[in-house]
Structure formats: structure tokens, C-alpha cells
N, C-alpha and C positions, 0 to 999 in steps of 0.2 A: 253458208258457210257448214258444212257437217260436223257431226259432233267430234269425228275424231280430231278435226281440224282446233276446235276447241279444244281438248285435251292436252294436242304437242301446246298449244299456245300458253294452258296455265301451267304446263310444265316446265315450258323455257320461262313464266315467269318465277317459278318457285327455283330455277335455275339460276336466275340472276338476282334474286334475292339471295341466294346462300353465297353467290360470289361473291357479291354485295357485302354481305355480312362479314367474310373473312376478310374481306380488305379492310371493314369499320373494326373491325377484332385487331385488326395489327396495329392501325393507326391509333387506338385507345391507349395498347401497349406501350405504343413509342412515345405516345403522353403522359403514360404513367397515371391515366383517367380512369375511374370506376364507371362500367355504365352494362348495362341489360340490352341485350340488342334482338328484336323479337321483328321476324320475317311475317310478311302478310302478302294476299293478292286479293285487289279491289279492281273490278273492271280490268282494263286493258296494262295494268302497271302493277309494278313489286313496289310494295308498302315499307321500308324498313323504318325501323324505329328503335330510338337508344334513351334507354330512361335510366336517371342512377344519381350521381353525386351534383353538389353544385359545382363542382368544374366542368359540367357540361354546358353550362352559360357561356362559358370561353367560344364553345364551340356551333355554337347560335350566332352570337355576336351582334352588333347595332341594327336592328331594325330585319333580323336573319340573316345579313349579309355576308359572314361567315358559313352560315347554313349552307346556302347556296351556293358557297364555291366549294365545301365539303361535297354538296350531292354530286355538282359537275367533275369534282374529282372520282369519286365514286363511279358513275358514269362512265367515265374512260375508262378506270379499272375493269369495269365489268365488259366494256367493248373491246379492249384488250386481250381480255380472257376469253370471251365466247365470238368475239369477230362481227357482232352488231349494235348498231345504237340501242341504248337501252335510255327506258321513258320512266326508269324508278325514281318514285317520290321518297326522300329521307326526311324525319322528323325525330327533332332532337330536343327532349323531356317536356313534348306535349308542345311546343312551340307552334308547328304549321296549324295544328287543332285549333288551338286556340285563336288564331290568326284567322285559321276559313271559321268560326262559331262568327267574331268579330265580322269579319268581313262579309259573311252572310245575312248579320242583321243590318249593318249599312247600307247594302243591297236593297234589302226589305224597305227602308226609311227613306231612302232615294225613290223607290218605285212609287210608295206613296203619298211622296210627294209631287210626284209628276201625275199621278191620278187625279190628285188635288187640285194640283193648278191648270193640268192640262199642257202647259209647258215642256219642254224637255229640258235635261238636264244635265251638264258636263262635269264628271266627277275628279279627282284630282287624278296624277299621273299613277301609273301602279306597274308592277312586274307583271309578266305573265300570267305566272300561279294568281296573283291576286285578282287581274281582270277576269279570270276563268269563274273564281267561285263568284264574282260578282252577279255577270253574266246568268251563271246556274242558277242563285237567287232571284232574279229578275224573271228567268225563263218559268219560275212556276207562279208568279203573280198575273191573273186575265188582266186586259187592258193596258199593259206597257211592254216595250219591247227595251232591247238595247244592242248597240252598236260600238266598235273599239274606231277609235283617229288619232291621229297623230302618227309619230314615229318615236321609236325606241331613242332615248329613255323616257321622252314624254308622252307616251302613250297612254289614251283613257280610254274608259267607257263612256259611251253619252246614253241616257236614261229615256227614251223615245216613247209619247204615247202612241198607244195603237190606233 
């Protein structure tokens, strides 16, 4: 990929983040919630974070269910505005960041158990976001690998000895 393509791609991600930020700002106004919106680009995704009042916890919901729905609506708003499907990641009140840390640790612990026992281990069903975090954590540990098995909503990570 040429440098020009990378710049265009990053510009596009910034544009996605700006459209998402505008959409979320309107949503917060309608709900009368206070929140500060932060836009960033991480790898090949626009990252949008909202931090602020305790009201925002209602936009996270039980185990992130409302957050996932708001993220999907935001992606659709970006698609409607820009014409292409967005892969932006939304975090509210640091919920996804904390979840990522907990999942990374869970992946490491499972990998260490598999290293010690030599037996594969199947984890609980997870969302695509959760599985990706687990796969990334396991990929950093020598002597183990991971795969996914099953179908949604019961798709799960399997940790395997290498």
C-alpha cells in the first residue's frame, strides 16, 4: 500500500469519526445527557469515546448490550452519510476499555492453563469483540494458539496447545 493510500485511509477514518461524533452529539442532546466526545484513529478503525455523567451508564446497559446497539446505529448513520460501511468502535464511560483489560487477562490465564495441562480449553460463548480480544491476547503467548467454534450466539474461543 502506498503512503498516499494510507493517508487517504486515515483521512477517511477521521471523517467517519467526525460524522459519528455529530450523530452522537445529537443523540446526547435528545436524551439530555452530558458527555464529552473524543475521536481517535487506532489501526484501521475510527474510535469514538464518550465520557461524562453517570447518565451515560444507561447507554452501556447490561453487559454492554445498549452500547452495542448505539454503536450499530452510529455505524449506520456514518454509512448513510458517507456511503460505505463503517467499522468504528464506540466506547462509553470506558466500559469497552475495562472489558478489554479483563478479557485480555482472562485470555492470558486460559493460555497459561492450557500450557500447563497440555489440554485444549473451550471458553464461554462471546461476542465478536470479546473473541477478538481473547484471540489477540493468546496470540502473544508462545506455545498456544486459538480458534473459534460454534455459531452465533454461542460462538466461543478454543485455546489449543501449539
